[in-house]
DRENDO-1510 file (C-alpha; in Angstrom, 1 decimal, always signed):
<recs>
REC; n; res; u; v; w
REC; 1; MET; -0.2; +0.2; +0.5 .
REC; 2; THR; +3.4; +2.0; -0.5 .
REC; 3; THR; +2.7; +2.3; -4.2 .
REC; 4; GLY; -0.2; +3.1; -6.4 .
REC; 5; SER; -3.4; +4.7; -6.2 .
REC; 6; ILE; -4.5; +5.8; -2.5 .
REC; 7; PRO; -8.2; +5.2; -3.1 .
REC; 8; ARG; -8.5; +2.4; -4.7 .
REC; 9; HIS; -5.8; +0.6; -1.6 .
REC; 10; LEU; -8.2; +2.1; +0.4 .
REC; 11; LEU; -11.4; +1.0; -0.7 .
REC; 12; LEU; -10.1; -2.1; -2.2 .
REC; 13; PHE; -8.7; -2.6; +1.7 .
REC; 14; ALA; -11.7; -1.1; +3.7 .
REC; 15; LEU; -14.8; -3.3; +2.1 .
REC; 16; PRO; -14.0; -6.7; +3.3 .
REC; 17; ILE; -13.3; -5.3; +6.8 .
REC; 18; LEU; -16.7; -3.5; +6.0 .
REC; 19; ALA; -18.3; -6.5; +5.4 .
REC; 20; GLY; -17.0; -8.5; +8.1 .
REC; 21; SER; -18.0; -5.6; +10.5 .
REC; 22; LEU; -21.4; -5.4; +8.7 .
REC; 23; LEU; -22.0; -9.5; +9.4 .
REC; 24; GLN; -21.1; -9.0; +12.9 .
REC; 25; THR; -23.9; -6.5; +13.7 .
REC; 26; ALA; -26.1; -8.5; +11.3 .
REC; 27; TYR; -25.9; -11.3; +13.6 .
REC; 28; SER; -26.2; -8.9; +16.7 .
REC; 29; PHE; -29.5; -7.5; +15.0 .
REC; 30; ILE; -30.3; -10.8; +14.9 .
REC; 31; ASP; -30.0; -11.7; +17.8 .
REC; 32; ALA; -31.9; -8.8; +19.0 .
REC; 33; ILE; -34.6; -9.8; +17.5 .
REC; 34; TRP; -35.1; -13.3; +18.8 .
REC; 35; VAL; -34.5; -11.6; +22.1 .
REC; 36; GLY; -37.0; -8.6; +21.9 .
REC; 37; ARG; -39.3; -10.2; +20.6 .
REC; 38; PHE; -39.5; -13.5; +21.4 .
REC; 39; LEU; -38.4; -13.1; +25.2 .
REC; 40; GLY; -39.1; -9.9; +25.6 .
REC; 41; THR; -38.4; -6.1; +26.9 .
REC; 42; VAL; -36.8; -7.6; +30.0 .
REC; 43; ALA; -34.3; -10.3; +27.9 .
REC; 44; LEU; -33.5; -7.1; +25.7 .
REC; 45; ALA; -32.3; -4.9; +28.5 .
REC; 46; ALA; -30.4; -7.4; +30.3 .
REC; 47; ILE; -28.1; -8.0; +26.9 .
REC; 48; THR; -28.5; -3.8; +27.1 .
REC; 49; VAL; -26.7; -3.1; +30.4 .
REC; 50; SER; -24.4; -6.8; +30.1 .
REC; 51; PHE; -23.1; -4.8; +27.0 .
REC; 52; PRO; -20.8; -2.4; +28.8 .
REC; 53; ILE; -18.7; -4.7; +30.7 .
REC; 54; VAL; -18.4; -7.4; +28.1 .
REC; 55; PHE; -17.0; -4.7; +25.8 .
REC; 56; ALA; -14.8; -3.3; +28.8 .
REC; 57; LEU; -13.2; -6.7; +28.8 .
REC; 58; ILE; -13.1; -7.4; +25.3 .
REC; 59; ALA; -11.6; -4.0; +24.7 .
REC; 60; LEU; -8.6; -4.5; +26.3 .
REC; 61; GLY; -7.6; -6.9; +24.2 .
REC; 62; ALA; -8.6; -5.2; +21.0 .
REC; 63; GLY; -6.4; -2.3; +22.2 .
REC; 64; LEU; -3.2; -4.0; +22.6 .
REC; 65; THR; -4.0; -5.7; +19.1 .
REC; 66; LEU; -4.6; -2.3; +17.8 .
REC; 67; ALA; -0.7; -1.9; +18.5 .
REC; 68; THR; +0.2; -5.4; +17.1 .
REC; 69; ASN; -1.6; -4.2; +14.1 .
REC; 70; VAL; +0.2; -0.8; +13.9 .
REC; 71; LEU; +4.0; -2.5; +14.8 .
REC; 72; ILE; +3.4; -4.7; +12.1 .
REC; 73; ALA; +2.6; -2.1; +9.2 .
REC; 74; GLN; +5.3; +0.6; +10.3 .
REC; 75; TYR; +7.7; -2.5; +9.9 .
REC; 76; PHE; +6.3; -4.1; +7.1 .
REC; 77; GLY; +6.1; -0.5; +5.4 .
REC; 78; ALA; +9.9; +0.3; +7.2 .
REC; 79; HIS; +11.1; -3.4; +5.5 .
REC; 80; ARG; +12.3; -5.2; +8.5 .
REC; 81; ARG; +11.1; -8.2; +9.0 .
REC; 82; GLY; +13.0; -9.6; +12.0 .
REC; 83; GLU; +11.2; -6.9; +13.9 .
REC; 84; LEU; +8.0; -8.1; +12.5 .
REC; 85; ARG; +8.0; -11.4; +13.1 .
REC; 86; LYS; +9.0; -10.3; +16.7 .
REC; 87; VAL; +5.7; -8.9; +17.6 .
REC; 88; VAL; +3.8; -11.8; +15.9 .
REC; 89; ASP; +5.0; -14.3; +18.4 .
REC; 90; SER; +5.3; -11.7; +21.9 .
REC; 91; SER; +1.7; -10.5; +21.0 .
REC; 92; LEU; +0.8; -13.9; +20.9 .
REC; 93; ALA; +2.1; -14.3; +24.7 .
REC; 94; LEU; +1.0; -11.3; +25.7 .
REC; 95; ILE; -2.4; -11.7; +24.4 .
REC; 96; GLY; -2.9; -15.2; +25.2 .
REC; 97; LEU; -2.3; -15.0; +29.1 .
REC; 98; LEU; -3.9; -11.4; +29.3 .
REC; 99; SER; -7.1; -13.5; +28.0 .
REC; 100; LEU; -6.9; -15.8; +31.0 .
REC; 101; ILE; -6.5; -12.8; +33.5 .
REC; 102; LEU; -9.3; -10.9; +32.1 .
REC; 103; LEU; -11.5; -13.7; +32.0 .
REC; 104; LEU; -11.4; -14.4; +35.9 .
REC; 105; ILE; -11.5; -11.3; +36.7 .
REC; 106; GLY; -14.9; -11.3; +34.4 .
REC; 107; GLU; -16.1; -13.8; +36.0 .
REC; 108; LEU; -15.7; -12.8; +39.8 .
REC; 109; LEU; -16.4; -9.2; +39.3 .
REC; 110; ALA; -19.4; -8.7; +36.8 .
REC; 111; PRO; -22.4; -9.4; +39.1 .
REC; 112; ARG; -21.7; -7.1; +41.4 .
REC; 113; ALA; -20.6; -4.3; +38.2 .
REC; 114; LEU; -24.4; -5.0; +37.3 .
REC; 115; ARG; -25.5; -4.0; +40.4 .
REC; 116; ALA; -23.5; -1.0; +40.4 .
REC; 117; MET; -25.0; +0.2; +37.5 .
REC; 118; ARG; -28.4; +0.3; +39.5 .
REC; 119; THR; -30.0; -2.5; +37.4 .
REC; 120; PRO; -33.5; -2.9; +37.6 .
REC; 121; PRO; -34.5; -5.8; +39.8 .
REC; 122; GLU; -36.4; -7.7; +37.1 .
REC; 123; VAL; -33.8; -7.6; +34.5 .
REC; 124; LEU; -30.1; -8.3; +37.0 .
REC; 125; PRO; -31.1; -12.1; +37.3 .
REC; 126; LEU; -31.0; -12.5; +33.5 .
REC; 127; ALA; -28.0; -9.8; +33.0 .
REC; 128; VAL; -25.9; -11.7; +35.4 .
REC; 129; GLY; -26.6; -16.1; +33.8 .
REC; 130; TYR; -26.0; -14.0; +30.6 .
REC; 131; ILE; -22.7; -12.1; +30.7 .
REC; 132; ARG; -21.7; -15.3; +33.0 .
REC; 133; VAL; -21.5; -17.3; +29.9 .
REC; 134; TYR; -20.6; -15.1; +26.9 .
REC; 135; LEU; -17.4; -14.0; +28.9 .
REC; 136; LEU; -16.1; -17.8; +28.5 .
REC; 137; ALA; -15.6; -16.7; +25.0 .
REC; 138; LEU; -13.1; -14.0; +25.7 .
REC; 139; PRO; -10.0; -16.1; +25.0 .
REC; 140; PHE; -11.7; -17.2; +21.8 .
REC; 141; SER; -12.2; -13.3; +21.2 .
REC; 142; TYR; -8.7; -12.0; +21.9 .
REC; 143; GLY; -7.5; -14.5; +19.3 .
REC; 144; LEU; -9.7; -13.7; +16.8 .
REC; 145; PHE; -9.2; -9.8; +17.3 .
REC; 146; LEU; -5.0; -10.7; +17.0 .
REC; 147; THR; -4.7; -13.1; +14.1 .
REC; 148; ARG; -7.2; -10.4; +12.1 .
REC; 149; SER; -4.8; -7.8; +14.0 .
REC; 150; MET; -1.6; -9.3; +12.1 .
REC; 151; MET; -2.9; -10.1; +8.7 .
REC; 152; GLN; -4.1; -6.7; +8.5 .
REC; 153; GLY; -1.2; -5.2; +9.3 .
REC; 154; VAL; +0.6; -6.5; +6.3 .
REC; 155; GLY; -2.6; -6.0; +3.9 .
REC; 156; ASP; -4.4; -9.0; +4.1 .
REC; 157; SER; -8.2; -7.8; +4.9 .
REC; 158; ARG; -9.8; -10.5; +2.4 .
REC; 159; ARG; -8.8; -13.7; +4.4 .
REC; 160; PRO; -10.3; -12.3; +7.7 .
REC; 161; LEU; -13.0; -11.7; +6.5 .
REC; 162; TYR; -13.9; -15.6; +5.6 .
REC; 163; PHE; -13.2; -16.9; +8.6 .
REC; 164; GLN; -15.7; -14.2; +10.0 .
REC; 165; THR; -18.1; -14.5; +7.1 .
REC; 166; ALA; -18.1; -18.7; +8.7 .
REC; 167; SER; -18.4; -17.4; +12.3 .
REC; 168; VAL; -21.3; -15.3; +12.0 .
REC; 169; LEU; -23.5; -17.9; +10.0 .
REC; 170; LEU; -22.5; -20.5; +12.6 .
REC; 171; ASN; -23.6; -18.1; +15.4 .
REC; 172; THR; -26.6; -17.3; +13.5 .
REC; 173; ALA; -27.4; -20.9; +13.4 .
REC; 174; LEU; -27.1; -21.4; +16.8 .
REC; 175; ASP; -29.2; -19.0; +18.0 .
REC; 176; PRO; -32.7; -20.0; +17.7 .
REC; 177; LEU; -31.6; -23.8; +18.2 .
REC; 178; LEU; -30.0; -22.7; +21.6 .
REC; 179; ILE; -32.3; -20.4; +22.7 .
REC; 180; PHE; -35.8; -22.3; +22.0 .
REC; 181; GLY; -34.3; -26.2; +22.5 .
REC; 182; LEU; -34.8; -27.0; +18.6 .
REC; 183; LEU; -33.6; -30.4; +17.1 .
REC; 184; GLY; -32.5; -32.5; +20.5 .
REC; 185; PHE; -30.6; -29.2; +21.4 .
REC; 186; PRO; -31.3; -27.9; +25.1 .
REC; 187; ARG; -33.7; -25.1; +25.8 .
REC; 188; LEU; -31.3; -22.2; +27.2 .
REC; 189; GLY; -33.5; -19.1; +27.0 .
REC; 190; LEU; -31.0; -15.9; +27.2 .
REC; 191; ASN; -28.3; -18.1; +27.8 .
REC; 192; GLY; -28.6; -20.0; +25.1 .
REC; 193; ALA; -27.3; -16.5; +22.8 .
REC; 194; ALA; -24.4; -16.3; +25.0 .
REC; 195; TRP; -23.7; -19.7; +24.5 .
REC; 196; SER; -24.0; -19.9; +20.8 .
REC; 197; ASN; -21.2; -17.3; +20.8 .
REC; 198; VAL; -18.6; -19.1; +22.8 .
REC; 199; ILE; -19.2; -22.0; +20.7 .
REC; 200; ALA; -18.9; -20.4; +17.7 .
REC; 201; GLN; -16.1; -18.0; +18.6 .
REC; 202; GLY; -14.1; -21.1; +19.5 .
REC; 203; ILE; -14.5; -23.0; +16.4 .
REC; 204; THR; -13.6; -20.2; +14.2 .
REC; 205; LEU; -10.2; -19.3; +15.9 .
REC; 206; ALA; -9.3; -23.2; +15.8 .
REC; 207; ALA; -10.1; -23.2; +12.1 .
REC; 208; LEU; -7.9; -19.9; +11.4 .
REC; 209; LEU; -5.2; -20.8; +13.0 .
REC; 210; PHE; -5.3; -24.5; +11.2 .
REC; 211; TYR; -5.4; -22.0; +8.3 .
REC; 212; LEU; -2.2; -20.0; +9.1 .
REC; 213; GLU; -0.3; -23.5; +9.8 .
REC; 214; TRP; -1.7; -25.0; +6.7 .
REC; 215; LYS; -0.4; -22.0; +4.2 .
REC; 216; PRO; +2.0; -19.8; +6.3 .
REC; 217; THR; +2.5; -16.1; +5.7 .
REC; 218; LEU; +4.3; -14.0; +7.6 .
REC; 219; VAL; +2.5; -13.5; +10.0 .
REC; 220; THR; +2.2; -17.7; +11.2 .
REC; 221; PRO; +3.0; -18.1; +14.7 .
REC; 222; ASN; +5.9; -19.8; +15.4 .
REC; 223; TRP; +4.6; -22.1; +18.2 .
REC; 224; ARG; +7.8; -24.4; +18.1 .
REC; 225; CYS; +10.2; -22.3; +18.9 .
REC; 226; PRO; +8.7; -18.2; +19.5 .
REC; 227; ASN; +10.6; -15.5; +18.8 .
REC; 228; LEU; +9.6; -13.5; +22.3 .
REC; 229; ASP; +11.3; -10.9; +22.7 .
REC; 230; SER; +11.2; -8.1; +25.8 .
REC; 231; ASP; +11.6; -5.0; +24.2 .
REC; 232; THR; +8.6; -5.8; +21.7 .
REC; 233; VAL; +6.8; -6.7; +24.7 .
REC; 234; LEU; +7.4; -3.1; +26.1 .
REC; 235; THR; +6.7; -1.6; +22.7 .
REC; 236; LEU; +3.5; -3.5; +22.3 .
REC; 237; VAL; +2.6; -2.4; +26.0 .
REC; 238; ARG; +3.5; +1.1; +25.1 .
REC; 239; VAL; +1.8; +1.7; +22.1 .
REC; 240; GLY; -1.1; -0.4; +23.2 .
REC; 241; LEU; -1.9; -0.1; +26.8 .
REC; 242; PRO; -2.9; +3.8; +25.4 .
REC; 243; SER; -5.4; +2.2; +23.0 .
REC; 244; ALA; -6.8; -0.2; +25.8 .
REC; 245; ALA; -7.0; +2.6; +28.2 .
REC; 246; GLN; -9.0; +4.6; +26.0 .
REC; 247; GLN; -11.6; +1.5; +25.3 .
REC; 248; VAL; -12.0; +0.8; +28.5 .
REC; 249; LEU; -12.5; +4.7; +29.4 .
REC; 250; VAL; -15.3; +4.3; +26.6 .
REC; 251; SER; -16.6; +1.4; +28.1 .
REC; 252; LEU; -16.7; +3.2; +32.3 .
REC; 253; GLY; -18.7; +6.0; +30.2 .
REC; 254; ALA; -21.0; +3.6; +28.3 .
REC; 255; VAL; -21.5; +2.0; +31.7 .
REC; 256; ILE; -22.2; +5.7; +33.6 .
REC; 257; VAL; -24.3; +6.1; +31.3 .
REC; 258; ILE; -26.6; +3.0; +31.2 .
REC; 259; SER; -26.6; +3.8; +35.0 .
REC; 260; ILE; -28.5; +7.7; +34.4 .
REC; 261; VAL; -30.8; +5.6; +31.5 .
REC; 262; ASN; -31.5; +3.1; +33.8 .
REC; 263; ARG; -33.0; +5.2; +36.5 .
REC; 264; PHE; -36.1; +6.2; +33.7 .
REC; 265; GLY; -37.0; +1.9; +34.0 .
REC; 266; PRO; -37.1; -0.9; +31.0 .
REC; 267; ALA; -38.7; +1.0; +28.3 .
REC; 268; ALA; -35.8; +3.6; +28.2 .
REC; 269; VAL; -33.0; +1.1; +28.7 .
REC; 270; ALA; -34.4; -1.0; +25.6 .
REC; 271; ALA; -35.1; +2.5; +23.3 .
REC; 272; TYR; -31.1; +2.9; +24.3 .
REC; 273; GLY; -30.1; -0.7; +23.3 .
REC; 274; ALA; -31.9; -0.2; +20.0 .
REC; 275; GLY; -31.1; +2.7; +19.4 .
REC; 276; SER; -27.3; +1.6; +19.6 .
REC; 277; ARG; -27.8; -1.0; +17.6 .
REC; 278; ILE; -28.9; +1.1; +14.7 .
REC; 279; ASP; -25.5; +3.2; +15.6 .
REC; 280; GLN; -24.0; +0.3; +15.0 .
REC; 281; ILE; -25.2; -0.1; +11.6 .
REC; 282; ALA; -24.3; +3.7; +10.8 .
REC; 283; PHE; -21.2; +3.9; +12.5 .
REC; 284; MET; -20.0; +0.5; +10.8 .
REC; 285; PRO; -18.4; +3.0; +7.5 .
REC; 286; ALA; -16.2; +5.3; +9.5 .
REC; 287; LEU; -14.5; +2.5; +12.4 .
REC; 288; THR; -13.8; +0.2; +9.1 .
REC; 289; TYR; -12.5; +3.2; +7.2 .
REC; 290; GLY; -10.7; +4.6; +10.8 .
REC; 291; LEU; -9.0; +0.6; +11.1 .
REC; 292; ALA; -7.9; +0.7; +7.5 .
REC; 293; ILE; -6.4; +4.2; +7.5 .
REC; 294; SER; -4.2; +3.3; +10.3 .
REC; 295; THR; -2.8; -0.1; +8.5 .
REC; 296; VAL; -2.4; +2.6; +5.6 .
REC; 297; ALA; -1.1; +5.2; +7.5 .
REC; 298; GLY; +1.2; +2.5; +9.0 .
REC; 299; GLN; +2.6; +1.4; +6.2 .
REC; 300; ASN; +3.2; +4.6; +4.2 .
REC; 301; LEU; +4.8; +6.4; +7.4 .
REC; 302; GLY; +7.3; +3.6; +8.1 .
REC; 303; ALA; +8.0; +4.2; +4.1 .
REC; 304; GLY; +8.6; +8.0; +4.7 .
REC; 305; ALA; +5.8; +8.7; +2.2 .
REC; 306; PHE; +4.0; +11.8; +4.5 .
REC; 307; HIS; +1.9; +12.8; +0.9 .
REC; 308; ARG; +0.4; +9.8; +0.9 .
REC; 309; VAL; -0.9; +10.1; +4.0 .
REC; 310; ARG; -2.6; +13.3; +3.2 .
REC; 311; LEU; -4.3; +11.6; +0.7 .
REC; 312; ALA; -5.3; +8.6; +2.3 .
REC; 313; PHE; -7.0; +11.5; +4.7 .
REC; 314; ARG; -8.7; +13.3; +2.2 .
REC; 315; TRP; -10.1; +9.9; +0.7 .
REC; 316; GLY; -11.0; +8.4; +3.6 .
REC; 317; VAL; -13.6; +11.3; +4.8 .
REC; 318; VAL; -14.9; +11.2; +0.5 .
REC; 319; GLN; -15.3; +7.5; +1.1 .
REC; 320; SER; -16.3; +7.2; +4.8 .
REC; 321; GLY; -18.4; +10.3; +5.1 .
REC; 322; SER; -20.4; +9.6; +2.1 .
REC; 323; LEU; -21.5; +6.2; +3.4 .
REC; 324; THR; -21.8; +7.6; +6.8 .
REC; 325; LEU; -24.2; +10.0; +5.8 .
REC; 326; MET; -26.7; +7.6; +4.1 .
REC; 327; GLY; -27.2; +6.0; +7.4 .
REC; 328; SER; -27.6; +9.3; +9.0 .
REC; 329; VAL; -30.7; +10.2; +6.3 .
REC; 330; LEU; -31.8; +6.8; +7.2 .
REC; 331; ALA; -31.6; +7.4; +11.2 .
REC; 332; VAL; -33.4; +10.7; +11.2 .
REC; 333; ALA; -35.8; +9.8; +8.5 .
REC; 334; THR; -37.5; +6.2; +9.0 .
REC; 335; PRO; -36.8; +5.9; +13.0 .
REC; 336; GLN; -40.1; +3.7; +13.7 .
REC; 337; THR; -39.6; +1.4; +10.8 .
REC; 338; LEU; -36.1; +1.0; +12.0 .
REC; 339; LEU; -37.2; +0.5; +15.7 .
REC; 340; ARG; -39.8; -1.8; +14.8 .
REC; 341; ILE; -37.6; -4.7; +13.8 .
REC; 342; PHE; -36.6; -4.7; +17.4 .
REC; 343; THR; -39.7; -4.5; +19.4 .
REC; 344; THR; -43.4; -3.5; +19.0 .
REC; 345; ASP; -43.5; -1.8; +22.2 .
REC; 346; PRO; -44.7; +1.8; +21.2 .
REC; 347; GLU; -43.1; +3.6; +24.8 .
REC; 348; VAL; -39.4; +1.9; +23.5 .
REC; 349; ILE; -40.1; +2.8; +19.7 .
REC; 350; ALA; -41.3; +6.6; +21.2 .
REC; 351; LEU; -38.2; +6.7; +23.4 .
REC; 352; GLY; -36.2; +5.6; +20.2 .
REC; 353; THR; -37.2; +7.9; +17.4 .
REC; 354; LEU; -36.2; +10.3; +19.6 .
REC; 355; TYR; -32.8; +9.0; +20.0 .
REC; 356; LEU; -32.2; +8.5; +16.2 .
REC; 357; ARG; -33.4; +12.1; +15.3 .
REC; 358; ILE; -31.4; +13.4; +17.7 .
REC; 359; VAL; -28.0; +11.1; +17.8 .
REC; 360; GLY; -28.8; +9.9; +13.8 .
REC; 361; GLY; -28.3; +13.6; +12.3 .
REC; 362; LEU; -24.4; +13.9; +14.0 .
REC; 363; TYR; -22.9; +10.8; +12.4 .
REC; 364; ILE; -21.1; +12.8; +10.1 .
REC; 365; PHE; -19.4; +14.0; +13.0 .
REC; 366; LEU; -17.9; +10.8; +13.9 .
REC; 367; ALA; -17.1; +9.7; +10.3 .
REC; 368; VAL; -14.4; +12.9; +10.4 .
REC; 369; MET; -13.0; +11.8; +14.1 .
REC; 370; PHE; -12.5; +8.2; +12.8 .
REC; 371; ILE; -10.5; +9.2; +9.7 .
REC; 372; ALA; -8.3; +11.3; +12.3 .
REC; 373; ASN; -7.7; +9.2; +14.9 .
REC; 374; GLY; -6.7; +6.2; +12.4 .
REC; 375; ILE; -3.9; +9.1; +11.4 .
REC; 376; ALA; -2.8; +9.2; +15.3 .
REC; 377; ASN; -3.0; +5.6; +15.7 .
REC; 378; GLY; -1.3; +4.5; +12.5 .
REC; 379; ALA; +1.3; +6.8; +13.7 .
REC; 380; GLY; +1.5; +4.7; +17.2 .
REC; 381; HIS; +0.6; +8.1; +18.9 .
REC; 382; THR; -2.0; +6.0; +21.1 .
REC; 383; LEU; -2.0; +8.1; +23.6 .
REC; 384; VAL; -3.4; +11.2; +21.6 .
REC; 385; THR; -6.9; +9.5; +20.1 .
REC; 386; ALA; -6.9; +8.1; +24.2 .
REC; 387; GLY; -7.3; +12.1; +25.5 .
REC; 388; ILE; -9.1; +13.2; +22.7 .
REC; 389; THR; -11.7; +10.2; +24.3 .
REC; 390; VAL; -11.3; +11.2; +27.9 .
REC; 391; MET; -12.3; +14.8; +26.6 .
REC; 392; SER; -15.2; +13.8; +24.6 .
REC; 393; LEU; -16.8; +11.2; +26.7 .
REC; 394; TRP; -15.9; +12.3; +30.3 .
REC; 395; VAL; -15.4; +15.8; +30.4 .
REC; 396; VAL; -19.1; +16.5; +27.3 .
REC; 397; ARG; -20.9; +13.1; +27.4 .
REC; 398; VAL; -21.1; +11.8; +31.0 .
REC; 399; PRO; -21.2; +15.2; +33.1 .
REC; 400; LEU; -24.1; +16.2; +30.5 .
REC; 401; ALA; -25.9; +13.2; +30.4 .
REC; 402; LEU; -26.2; +14.0; +33.9 .
REC; 403; PHE; -27.1; +17.4; +33.9 .
REC; 404; LEU; -29.7; +17.8; +31.3 .
REC; 405; SER; -31.2; +14.7; +32.3 .
REC; 406; ARG; -32.2; +16.3; +35.2 .
REC; 407; GLU; -32.6; +19.2; +34.1 .
REC; 408; LEU; -35.6; +17.8; +31.7 .
REC; 409; GLY; -36.3; +15.5; +34.0 .
REC; 410; SER; -36.0; +12.6; +30.7 .
REC; 411; VAL; -33.6; +10.2; +29.5 .
REC; 412; VAL; -33.9; +12.7; +26.0 .
REC; 413; GLY; -31.4; +14.5; +27.9 .
REC; 414; VAL; -29.0; +11.7; +27.2 .
REC; 415; TRP; -29.5; +11.6; +23.6 .
REC; 416; TYR; -28.6; +15.4; +23.2 .
REC; 417; ALA; -25.2; +14.4; +25.1 .
REC; 418; ILE; -24.3; +11.5; +23.2 .
REC; 419; GLY; -24.9; +13.8; +20.1 .
REC; 420; LEU; -23.0; +16.8; +21.2 .
REC; 421; SER; -19.9; +14.7; +22.4 .
REC; 422; PHE; -19.7; +13.7; +18.5 .
REC; 423; VAL; -18.9; +17.3; +17.4 .
REC; 424; ILE; -16.2; +17.6; +20.0 .
REC; 425; GLY; -14.6; +14.6; +19.2 .
REC; 426; MET; -14.6; +15.8; +16.0 .
REC; 427; LEU; -13.1; +18.8; +16.6 .
REC; 428; LEU; -10.0; +17.5; +18.8 .
REC; 429; ALA; -9.1; +15.0; +16.7 .
REC; 430; LEU; -9.1; +17.4; +13.5 .
REC; 431; GLY; -7.0; +19.5; +15.5 .
REC; 432; TYR; -4.4; +16.5; +16.1 .
REC; 433; TYR; -4.3; +15.6; +12.0 .
REC; 434; LEU; -4.1; +19.6; +11.1 .
REC; 435; SER; -1.1; +20.1; +14.0 .
REC; 436; GLY; +1.3; +17.7; +11.3 .
REC; 437; ARG; +2.5; +15.6; +14.9 .
REC; 438; TRP; +1.6; +12.1; +13.5 .
REC; 439; GLN; +4.5; +12.8; +10.5 .
REC; 440; HIS; +6.7; +11.8; +13.6 .
REC; 441; PRO; +5.7; +7.7; +13.7 .
REC; 442; ILE; +7.6; +5.3; +16.6 .
REC; 443; VAL; +9.2; +2.8; +13.6 .
REC; 444; ARG; +12.4; +4.5; +11.3 .
REC; 445; ARG; +13.0; +2.8; +8.1 .
REC; 446; SER; +15.2; +0.9; +6.9 .
REC; 447; PRO; +16.6; +0.2; +3.0 .
REC; 448; LEU; +15.4; -2.9; +2.4 .
REC; 449; ASN; +13.0; -4.5; -0.3 .
REC; 450; THR; +9.2; -4.8; +0.7 .
REC; 451; SER; +9.2; -7.9; -1.6 .
REC; 452; SER; +11.4; -9.6; +0.5 .
REC; 453; LEU; +8.8; -9.4; +3.0 .
REC; 454; LEU; +6.0; -10.9; +1.8 .
REC; 455; HIS; +4.5; -11.3; -2.0 .
REC; 456; GLU; +1.4; -9.5; -3.4 .
REC; 457; ASP; -0.7; -12.8; -3.6 .
REC; 458; GLU; -0.1; -13.1; +0.3 .
REC; 459; THR; -0.6; -10.0; +1.6 .
REC; 460; GLY; -4.2; -9.5; -0.7 .
REC; 461; ASP; -5.0; -6.2; -1.6 .
REC; 462; SER; -1.7; -4.5; -0.8 .
</recs>
């Protein structure tokens, strides 16, 4: 991705990631439909209140795997194969250990966290049971994040899509079987949705690791003699920790926001949950292009091609912004139609309609923010994006949600706070990009030949 057309590279690299994200979100939608329509509003609320805790634990791993992606992309662009191999093996050891530690912590503390969030009494038992099963997938999720990050770091976004598609299809097929006890499977209710995720994630990770052994590439793990390196581990932690902290701060902020929403009852929680799932689809282009930009920027910064990074920013805003704008129009123009996918409860639909009309009109600001953040992450400046998150979430969203919900006497105050935080986040991220500080990446170029690292047929659309 250090030569050739930037808009073409960006589009071809981003589309498989976008397709995979849409598939995963489609499963999330299907899961919510099964739960919301057939198990009821309380069950849907149980998933909603569980999400921030699950996300916080998963996000820690996702943050560290972002460091893997950034370092691999920059070493690949700088033509430093030896250091790249150290990143692969050191990341596996670090992420594997972390996943087991966090699984134990999550199982022990999740019920207390749900109570601290003021989860409604009728929702709490379902939420506790659901989250305890769901967290069993944590090591598998971390493994999948890591392998995808490594493959994407060298420009391969297509092959991870194939395995993600298989995972979503398997998960979707298992959902009704385990929720309703069809075809001889046990009837597990809400917990069945969690078990289907555990099984699908485990099988997919095993298949992906087998594939990497069957068709070795530069990022195939060396299980017999891993090239572990303490300096590499420290670099991974130094780059990944701010990103992981950022994700945890997002999760904690979401916990507080849901705690505020909880005060207004199950209907408000369900409306927030349904609206958030629609957000997931609308945000997807922005999130995807942010990830793609981090790899494109990482490789080109490693190669010293700063002008190509500027082109990537401009084209990223154009491509991502166009797709995000379409989602914004749909959310604002047809909120009730979208919400009826999840629920027929008139109170939930009314509150959700207000959510989408307030928040949906501001999606475009996220498109610019994620592109600028992608440049920062690609440079390895993950502390910058963490700072932007702290400002937009903890200085704007959370305080405003508390203030406006009290002043208005309605959960709608939370909706306004969320929308305003998008605007502030975009302004901060854009300010960083315009400062030009991203032109100082953490990896420097060395004069080796890119073709010595990985052939194009092994890296996908690079």
